[in-house]
C-alpha positions as CSV (number, residue, x, y, z in Angstrom):
1,M,40.0,13.8,43.2
2,V,36.3,13.1,42.2
3,N,34.5,16.0,40.8
4,P,31.1,16.0,42.4
5,H,30.0,18.0,39.1
6,D,30.8,15.3,36.6
7,P,27.8,14.6,34.7
8,H,28.6,10.7,34.3
9,L,28.7,10.3,37.8
10,L,25.6,12.5,38.4
11,A,23.7,10.0,36.0
12,K,24.8,7.4,38.3
13,A,23.7,8.6,41.1
14,E,20.2,9.7,39.5
15,T,19.7,6.0,38.3
16,L,20.1,4.6,42.1
17,V,17.7,7.2,43.1
18,D,15.2,5.9,40.3
19,A,15.5,2.6,41.5
20,L,14.9,3.2,45.2
21,P,11.2,3.0,45.1
22,Y,11.4,-0.4,43.3
23,L,14.3,-1.7,45.5
24,Q,12.0,-1.0,48.6
25,R,8.9,-2.5,46.8
26,Y,10.7,-5.8,46.5
27,A,13.0,-6.1,49.5
28,G,12.5,-9.7,51.0
29,R,10.4,-10.6,47.9
30,T,11.2,-13.9,45.6
31,F,11.8,-13.6,41.8
32,V,11.8,-16.9,39.7
33,V,14.0,-16.5,36.7
34,K,13.4,-19.1,34.0
35,Y,17.2,-19.0,32.2
36,G,17.4,-20.7,28.9
37,G,17.6,-20.1,25.0
38,H,20.7,-18.5,22.9
39,A,21.6,-16.1,26.5
40,M,22.6,-19.4,28.0
41,G,25.2,-20.0,25.2
42,D,26.6,-16.8,24.8
43,P,29.3,-16.2,27.3
44,D,28.9,-12.5,27.6
45,L,25.0,-12.7,28.0
46,A,25.7,-15.5,30.9
47,H,28.4,-13.0,32.7
48,D,25.7,-10.4,32.5
49,F,23.1,-13.0,33.8
50,A,25.0,-13.8,36.6
51,Q,25.8,-10.4,37.7
52,D,22.1,-9.5,37.7
53,I,21.3,-12.4,39.8
54,V,23.9,-11.4,42.1
55,L,22.5,-8.0,42.5
56,L,19.0,-8.8,43.2
57,K,20.3,-11.1,46.2
58,A,22.6,-8.2,47.3
59,V,20.1,-5.5,47.2
60,G,17.5,-8.0,49.2
61,I,15.5,-9.8,46.8
62,N,15.5,-13.8,46.8
63,P,16.1,-14.7,43.2
64,V,15.3,-18.5,42.3
65,V,16.8,-19.8,38.9
66,V,15.3,-22.4,36.9
67,H,17.2,-23.5,33.8
68,G,16.6,-25.1,30.7
69,G,18.6,-27.1,28.1
70,G,16.9,-28.5,25.1
71,P,19.7,-27.7,22.7
72,Q,22.3,-29.0,25.1
73,I,20.4,-32.4,25.4
74,G,20.1,-32.8,21.7
75,A,23.6,-32.3,21.0
76,M,24.6,-34.7,24.0
77,L,22.1,-37.4,22.7
78,K,23.6,-37.0,19.1
79,K,27.2,-37.3,20.5
80,V,26.6,-40.5,22.3
81,G,24.5,-42.2,19.2
82,V,21.0,-41.8,21.1
83,E,18.4,-41.1,17.8
84,S,15.6,-38.5,18.9
85,R,12.4,-38.9,17.7
86,F,9.6,-36.2,17.8
87,I,6.0,-36.1,17.8
88,D,3.8,-32.8,16.8
89,G,7.4,-31.1,17.5
90,L,7.4,-32.8,20.9
91,R,10.8,-35.1,22.0
92,V,9.8,-38.6,22.9
93,T,12.1,-39.4,25.8
94,D,12.6,-42.9,26.4
95,K,14.9,-44.4,29.0
96,A,18.1,-43.4,27.5
97,T,17.0,-40.0,26.5
98,A,15.8,-39.5,30.2
99,E,19.1,-40.6,31.6
100,V,21.1,-38.3,29.1
101,A,18.9,-35.5,29.9
102,E,19.4,-35.6,33.6
103,M,23.0,-36.0,33.4
104,V,23.2,-32.8,30.7
105,L,20.4,-30.6,33.0
106,C,21.8,-31.4,36.5
107,G,25.2,-32.0,35.9
108,A,26.9,-29.6,33.0
109,I,24.3,-27.0,33.0
110,N,23.5,-26.8,36.6
111,K,26.8,-26.7,37.7
112,E,27.8,-23.9,35.0
113,I,25.4,-21.7,35.9
114,V,26.4,-22.2,39.6
115,G,30.2,-21.2,38.6
116,W,28.8,-18.2,36.6
117,I,27.0,-16.8,39.8
118,A,30.2,-17.8,41.6
119,K,32.6,-15.9,39.8
120,A,30.4,-12.7,39.8
121,G,30.6,-12.8,43.8
122,G,27.3,-14.8,44.6
123,K,26.9,-18.2,46.5
124,A,24.4,-20.7,44.4
125,M,23.5,-24.1,45.0
126,G,22.3,-26.3,42.0
127,I,19.5,-28.7,42.7
128,S,16.9,-30.5,40.8
129,G,13.0,-31.4,41.7
130,K,14.6,-34.6,43.2
131,D,16.3,-32.9,45.8
132,G,14.6,-31.9,49.4
133,G,11.2,-33.5,48.0
134,L,11.3,-29.9,46.1
135,A,8.9,-31.6,43.0
136,I,6.8,-34.8,42.3
137,A,5.7,-35.0,38.5
138,R,3.3,-36.6,36.6
139,K,3.3,-37.9,33.2
140,V,2.3,-35.4,30.4
141,E,-0.7,-36.8,28.4
142,R,-1.0,-35.4,24.7
143,T,-3.4,-36.0,21.8
144,S,-2.6,-35.9,18.5
145,K,-5.6,-35.6,15.6
146,D,-5.2,-37.8,12.8
147,P,-5.4,-36.1,9.6
148,D,-7.2,-38.8,7.7
149,S,-9.8,-40.4,10.1
150,N,-10.0,-36.7,12.2
151,I,-10.0,-39.3,15.2
152,E,-7.8,-38.0,18.4
153,K,-5.1,-40.5,19.5
154,V,-3.1,-40.6,22.8
155,V,0.5,-39.6,22.1
156,D,3.1,-41.5,24.5
157,L,5.9,-38.9,24.8
158,G,7.8,-41.4,27.3
159,F,9.1,-39.7,30.2
160,V,8.1,-36.2,29.9
161,G,6.5,-34.9,32.9
162,E,4.7,-31.6,34.6
163,P,5.0,-30.5,38.3
164,H,2.2,-32.3,40.3
165,R,3.0,-31.2,43.7
166,I,5.9,-28.6,44.7
167,D,7.2,-28.5,48.4
168,T,9.4,-25.1,48.4
169,T,11.1,-25.9,52.0
170,V,14.6,-26.8,50.0
171,I,14.3,-23.4,48.5
172,E,13.3,-21.3,51.3
173,T,16.5,-23.0,53.5
174,I,18.9,-22.3,50.7
175,S,17.7,-18.7,50.4
176,A,17.7,-18.2,53.7
177,A,21.2,-19.3,54.0
178,G,22.1,-16.5,51.7
179,M,22.4,-18.7,48.6
180,I,20.7,-18.5,45.4
181,P,19.0,-21.7,44.2
182,V,19.7,-22.9,40.5
183,I,17.0,-25.7,39.8
184,A,17.2,-28.3,36.9
185,P,13.7,-29.3,35.5
186,I,14.3,-33.1,36.5
187,A,11.7,-34.5,39.0
188,P,10.6,-38.1,40.2
189,G,7.3,-39.2,39.7
190,A,4.9,-40.8,42.2
191,D,5.7,-44.4,40.4
192,G,9.6,-43.5,41.3
193,E,10.7,-42.9,37.4
194,T,12.5,-40.0,36.4
195,Y,10.9,-37.1,34.3
196,N,12.2,-34.3,32.2
197,V,9.9,-31.1,32.8
198,N,10.1,-28.5,30.6
199,A,11.7,-25.8,32.3
200,D,9.0,-22.8,31.7
201,T,6.3,-25.0,33.4
202,M,8.7,-26.1,36.4
203,A,9.3,-22.3,36.4
204,G,5.7,-21.2,36.6
205,A,4.7,-23.8,39.2
206,I,7.8,-23.1,41.7
207,A,6.7,-19.3,41.3
208,A,3.2,-20.0,42.0
209,A,4.1,-22.2,45.1
210,L,6.2,-19.4,46.2
211,G,3.7,-16.7,45.9
212,A,6.4,-14.8,43.9
213,A,6.2,-11.3,43.1
214,R,7.5,-11.8,39.5
215,L,8.2,-15.0,37.2
216,F,10.7,-13.8,34.3
217,L,10.7,-16.3,31.5
218,L,13.7,-15.0,29.3
219,T,12.9,-15.9,25.8
220,D,14.5,-14.9,22.4
221,V,12.2,-12.7,21.4
222,R,11.6,-9.1,22.7
223,G,8.4,-10.3,24.6
224,V,4.7,-10.5,23.0
225,L,4.3,-8.4,19.8
226,D,1.4,-7.1,18.2
227,K,0.6,-7.4,14.3
228,Q,2.8,-4.4,13.8
229,G,5.5,-5.9,15.3
230,E,5.5,-3.4,18.5
231,L,5.9,-4.7,21.6
232,L,2.9,-5.3,24.1
233,T,4.0,-4.0,27.8
234,D,0.8,-5.2,29.9
235,L,-1.5,-8.0,29.2
236,R,-4.2,-9.6,31.2
237,P,-5.4,-13.1,30.6
238,A,-8.6,-11.8,28.8
239,D,-6.0,-9.7,26.5
240,I,-4.2,-13.1,25.6
241,A,-7.1,-15.0,25.0
242,A,-8.2,-12.1,22.1
243,L,-4.8,-12.0,20.8
244,R,-4.8,-15.7,20.3
245,Q,-7.9,-15.8,18.6
246,D,-7.1,-13.1,16.2
247,G,-3.8,-14.9,15.3
248,T,-1.6,-12.4,16.7
249,I,0.0,-15.0,19.4
250,S,1.0,-18.4,17.6
251,G,3.2,-21.0,17.9
252,G,5.9,-21.2,20.9
253,M,4.5,-17.9,22.8
254,I,1.2,-19.9,23.3
255,P,2.6,-21.9,26.0
256,K,4.9,-19.7,27.3
257,L,1.6,-17.3,28.1
258,E,-0.3,-20.1,29.3
259,T,2.6,-20.8,31.6
260,C,2.3,-17.2,32.9
261,I,-1.5,-17.1,33.3
262,H,-1.4,-20.5,35.5
263,A,1.4,-18.9,37.8
264,V,-0.7,-15.8,38.1
265,D,-3.7,-17.3,38.7
266,A,-2.2,-19.5,41.5
267,G,-0.3,-17.1,43.7
268,C,2.4,-15.2,41.5
269,E,2.0,-11.5,41.6
270,A,2.7,-11.0,37.8
271,A,4.8,-12.7,35.1
272,V,7.0,-11.1,32.5
273,V,8.1,-12.5,29.1
274,L,11.4,-10.7,28.0
275,D,14.4,-10.9,25.7
276,G,17.3,-12.6,27.3
277,R,19.5,-11.7,24.3
278,V,19.5,-8.1,25.8
279,S,21.9,-7.5,28.4
280,H,20.6,-6.7,32.0
281,A,17.0,-6.8,30.2
282,M,15.5,-8.0,34.2
283,L,17.2,-5.1,35.5
284,L,15.5,-2.7,33.3
285,E,12.2,-4.2,33.5
286,I,12.7,-4.6,37.3
287,F,14.2,-1.2,38.3
288,T,12.6,1.4,35.5
289,Q,9.5,2.7,34.9
290,E,9.2,1.8,31.2
291,G,10.1,-2.0,31.7
292,A,11.7,-3.8,28.9
293,G,9.0,-7.0,28.2
294,T,5.8,-7.9,28.3
295,L,4.2,-7.9,32.0
296,I,1.4,-10.7,32.4
297,R,-1.4,-9.8,35.6
298,A,-4.7,-11.7,36.6
299,G,-7.8,-10.0,36.1
C-alpha cells in the first residue's frame, strides 16, 4: 500500500505542483531546441534528451529539434578519404564534402535522433531544410584580413550557407499531427545547389519564423560566465555588447549569442544557452524558478 506520508512521494507531488504555472504558461507554445556537442555522443545523455523532448510534447508544448553533427562529418570525411581544409577555423565545403555532410546529417544522425525519441515513447519525423520548402539558403560570405598587407580579402567557403527564407508549413503540419520535427541543417539555395548550414543559425532562424516561446542552444558549457566563472542568468543585447567589449565573452560563444540576439529581435520570445551535458537541464530551465542556463531577451 502507498504511504501518503512518504516524504519521497510528497516531494514528487510538490515538484509537479511547482511546475504547474510553467505548464500553463507554455501549453500550446513552441520550443526550438538545437541539439549537438558532447551530449549527442553520450548514450545516457541522448536517452535523457529524448525523454525530455517526449515529455514536452506530452504536456502540450510543441518541441522542434534542430541538430548539428560537425564531429561526425569530420570522422566520415576521414573515413572516406576526403581531406578537410579550414580557413580561419571554418571548414571549406567543396562538392565532395557537401555530399558527405548531407549523408551524415540527413541520414545517420537525423534518423538516430528519431529512433531515440521513438524509444522514449514519442513519434518524430526527420526532415531537412529541403523538405516541404522549409528553407532556402544563400551562400555565406566571409572576409579575412591579410596579416601582411592588412587588406580584407573575400574567403570562399564553398557550399556553406545561411538561412535566407524559412517556410514553417511543414513544421506546423508535423507538430499538428502529434509528431516531433527533427531537422537536419541542410538546405537548397536559389541556385539549386545544396548548402550545409550551421545548426545554431538554422535553429535561430526557425525559432524566429515560428515565433517560438524559447530557443534552446545546448552547448558544452554552463552558459555565459562572468570573469569569476559565475553563471550569468539573464542578459539583454546591451549587456552582451558590454561583455564582448571587455573580453568576458569570446571565441565560440560570440556567434551563439549573435544567433540568440537575431532570434529574439526577429520574433522569438527568449533564447537560452545551457549545458547539454547536464541531465534534464532543459527541464530544470523550463520548470523551475532558478533555471539552469543563460536567458537572453530583447530590450
